[in-house]
N, C-alpha and C positions, 0 to 999 in steps of 0.2 A: 533044395526046397526054397520056393519063392516067398519073400517077406511080404506080409499083408500091407497094403497101402494104408497109410495113416494121413487122412485129409487134414486133420488139425496140425500135425507136425509139418506137413507140406506148406500150409498157409503161414505158419510161424516162420518157416525158413524163407518164404517169399517176402515177408515183412522185413526180415533181417537183411535180405539182399537189397531191398529198396533203400533201406537206411545206408547201407554201405555204398551203393551207387550214388546216392545224394551227397555223400561225404567228399569234400574237395580233396582230401588226403588219399583217396582211392585212386590208384594208377589206372591208366587206360587199358593196360593189359588185364588187370584184375577186373575191370568193368566188363571187358569182353567175355571173360570166363563166367562172370556172374550172370550176364545176360543169357549165355548159353544154358547155364543151370536153370535159370528161371523159365526158359522155354520148355525144358523137360518137365519141370514141376507143374507148369500151367497145363501142359498137355495131359499129364497124369491126373490132375484135378478135374479137368473137363471129362476125361474118360470115366473117372470115378462117379462124377455127378450124373453123367449120362446113364451109367449102369444102375445107379440108385433110382433115377427117374423111371427107367424101363421096368425095374422091379416093382416100383409103386404102381405104375400104370397096369402092369400085368396082374398084380394083386387086386387092384380096383376092378378090372374087367372080370376077374373070376368071381368076385362077390356079387356082380350084377346078375348072375344066373340063379 
């Protein structure tokens, strides 16, 4: 069973990633892994927002009738 995407948790994780990347104590290897993870999260957030927008647009167009 696929876990439901949680936009709020994804955004919180992205904020934590940004803090870790900005930390001078974070190694380059860790930064590379964090950047990869952030790309996955950003893609998921964009997909989620696109789906929500399409749903809203669809609901709005149905109400026009």
